[in-house]
Residue, then its C-alpha position, 0 to 999 in steps of 0.5 A: m417251713i425252711r430253716f438254715e442254721q449256720v450254713s456254709v458251702r465251699y466248692e473244691g478248689s475255691a479259695h472262699p466259701t460261696l455261702s457263709g454263715v447263713d442263718l434264717t427261716v422262711p415261713e410257710g406260705e410266703l413268697v421270698l425273693v432271693v436277690g443279689p449280683s451274679g455269682v453271689g451264691k443264689s443258685t447254691l442257696l436254692g440248691a441247698v433247699s432241694g438237696l441238690v447241694p451237696h448231693f448232686t453238685g458236690g462241695a462241702l456243706t456245713g451247718r443244717v438245712t431243714v425243709g418241713g422237718r427233713d434234713t437235706r444232708t440225710h435226705k437226697p433230692r428224690e426223698l424230698a420230691d414229694l415236698v419240694g418242687t425245683v425248676g433250675q435255670d436250664p429247663l432242658a436239663h429238667f425234662v425226662t419225657d418227649t411231649v408236654e403232656d407226658e412231662l406234666a404227668y411224669g412227676m405225679e406218676s413217680l409219686g404213684l398218684a391215681p390216674d384220675v388225679m393225674r388227669r385232673r391236675v394235668e388239665e388244670t396246669l395246662d389251663l393255668l399256664g396257657l399250655a393247652e394248645l401245646r399238650d401234644r407238641p414234642i418238647a424239642t419243638l418248643s421255644g425257650g419260653q414255652r419250655q420254661r412254662v412246661a418246666i414250671g408246670s411239671v413241678l406244679t402238678p405234684h402239688p409240692r409244699v415248697l417251690v424252689l425257682d431259679e430265674p423262672t421268668s427269664a425266658l418268658d415274654p411279659a404276658a407269660a411272666e405275668d401269668v406265671l407270677a399270678v399262678l404263684q400268687r394263687l398258690v401262696h395265698d390260697l394253698g399256703t405254698t412256700v415259694l423261694m425264688a431267685e430272679h434278676r428281672l426284679e421289675r417283674v417280681v419284687q412287688y409280689a414278694d412277702q420278703v426279700l433275701l439279699l445276698p450282697s456279695p459271695g460269702a457275705a451274710p445275707l439280709m432278709g426283710p420287707p421288700a421296700e426296706v431291703m431294696a433301699l440297701s440293695p445294689v441291684r434294684p428295678p427301675v421303679v425303685d431306682l426312680g424312687r431313690l432318685v427323687g427321694w420317695v419314702p417308702l420306696p414304691l415297688s410297683v408301677r401303680d404305687a409310683r404313678r400315684r406319687a409321680a404327679d410332682l415329678r411329671e410337673r417338674l419334667s413337663g417342660v423338658e423334651p425327652p432325648s431321642p436315642a442316637g440313631p444308627v451311624t450313616s457313614a459307618v465303617v465296619v471295624p476291619l477284621p485281621a487276617p484269620a489265623p488257622a481255625r481250630p475245628g469246632l468253634l465255627d461248628r459250634l457257632l453255626g451249628r454245622r461242620a465247616p469246610g476247609a476253605a478259609a474265609g475271604p475278605l468281607p464285602g464293603d456293604p454289610v447291610t442285611r435284608a430279608e424279603g418275603l421270608g417264610v420258614r415252616r417247621g413241620r406243621v408250624q409256620a414259624l415265619r411268614g412274609v417277613t421283610l426287614s432290613f438292618a443297617p450298619g450301626e443300627t441296634v434292633a430289638l426283636m420282641g413278641r410273645n414266646g413262639a412268635g418266631k424271633s429265634t427262627l429269624l435269627t437262625t435264618l440270618v446266621g444260615t442254620t435254618e433254610p428259608t422255605t420261601g423268600s430270600v435273605l442276604v447278609g453281607g451280600v451272600r445267602p447265609s444258608r448257601t455260604p460256607p460257615r468259615d465265610m459266614v462267621r466273619r459276617v455274622g455272629l450268633v449268641p444262642q439262648e443256651p450259651r453252653d452250646l458254645l462252651y466246650a473247653d475245660t477252662v475260661a482261659a482255654e476258651c478265650a485262647a481258642a476264640d482269639s485263635d479262631a478270630g485271628a485276634p490279638r492274644g488276650t482280646c477275648r479275655a479282656l471282653v470277659s473281664e469287661l462283661l463280668p469281672g472277677v471270673p478266674d482263668d482256671v474255672h471250668p465253664r460248667d461251674l459258672s452261673e448261667g449269667q456268667r456262661l452267657a457273658l463268656a459265650l458273648a465274649l467268644v462271639l464278639t472276639a471276631r467283631p462280626p459286622l452283624l451281631l445276633l443275640d438271643e435273650p442276651t440278658r437272661g441270667l444277668d444282673y443290672a450291673a452286668k446288663a449295664r456293662l453289656v449295654g456299654v459294649l454293644r453301644r460301642l460296637a454299634a458306634g463302630g458300624h456293627a448292626i446288632v439284632l437282639a431277640t429279647h423279652d427284656v423291655e428295659l433293655a430295649a428301652d435303653l439300647a435299641h434304636r428300633v423295635v420290631i414286634l413279631a406275632d405268629g411269625e409275622v411283623v406287626a410293628d416296626g419303628p423307632t423304639r419310643q414310637v413302638v413301646v410307649s403306648s404298649p401295655a406289654f412292651a413299655p418299660q417301667t419309667a414310661k408307664i410311671l410318667a405317661p403320657q410323657a415319653w420318658l423311657t429310662v431312669a437315666q434320661v430322667r436323672a439327666a433332665l433333673d440334673g440339667p446341663s452341666 
């Protein structure tokens, strides 16, 4: 169905090709998972299938890509629309209408399908993806995960023969991700649809793949084969595979079920060992002091907080950065986004906010940073009310990394963004650039932020916010688009910040991140707090929010492969 013949892609200004010598065939009716570290060319490979590369992205493509016999060099994306459905990393860039139902129908209308066919397929897709209750909702009012499902649904309704999906579950809660993957399985098995999918959250998808296509490094020749064989060689792998490699299981398990069947001996070896408790928040923390602020460039504070900053400079920080919400309620039109939320966040504490898409996680973060006004109740951050405090004061108390990192990125180069962030934070020159290098090594100074991958843009945005070392750090889906190595580097940075006394709150669907990093988990449902407690206590018994290691070794309360490795190695 898809054929690459000695395909290479080089972008203008790049010293090396992003793809080089790709020669492979994706058979009809198979789900092929594309894996590899951030920045190796996964999105470029997918774009070459849909015709976006090079017709839309630019660059020089040599070799030949054919889809269903059509050469993508001579067929532009619109001429492949009846054959190939594409969902990129950014759902917002995908939408052309205002409401959910209109978006689902738009692609079919463009292809001239009959109204009765369009109506039937819209209804089927609403049911398949759990969107029926959202059919009349404006897309602008949806959560990131809800938008992701709408974007996927909009390419399903025309019934393409090939689906190209770039990080399709990145913004979805665990249950919604399972629903989407079940739909893809049905399309592959029952209708013979060919699915080519790139995904960093391999723990969700690798067990469903017929084949895995590994891009080991930029420009390197890809490796394609059975999932277990490729995972044995892959530098990126899910916890279930990491655990299998640790204890020497052959063949490697790809699912929790397979691993549990083989884990009896491992559970026996661990039976007399107490899983370590994560270090709690520091009790006598001193928040890292901020230098006197330099004159701020107009724009970064506005981009950080989403509103225009007045001219007054920020004063010194209060000594007590404890954050507290009391009876917090937020209403957005007909939607009660938050109701009766009472929470506090202490210095040195890392808290994971979890819950299904639309539960109110992002709304809670924007209320804490001051861009959303509470309808009822109150919020105090560093002793002040965020929505009533000038942004120049708030930026030194709280920093927010939003779901869409491009909202913080406006300069022409990475170096310019970093220099401006240092200036705004009053930080020593090079502080921001050092953070970028730590989070995602190898990003050149002169590259434009729009030319970075989604994960690379996220790392850059995070570095901009971290430059000021705000006592309260809020992150909305911080691992979206990050591979496992980049996520490990992020965890290291956040742990050091927490050890220095910073309170960290992450809204995330990444259960592995919560297990590895969070002292405490708060679960929201329909705007209310339904669980709040130590990470192990909340997640181990949860089918939706338990990490893979906990599911494999239950009833023992191990959360991560690192914990198991330390226990097996014993005291040094």
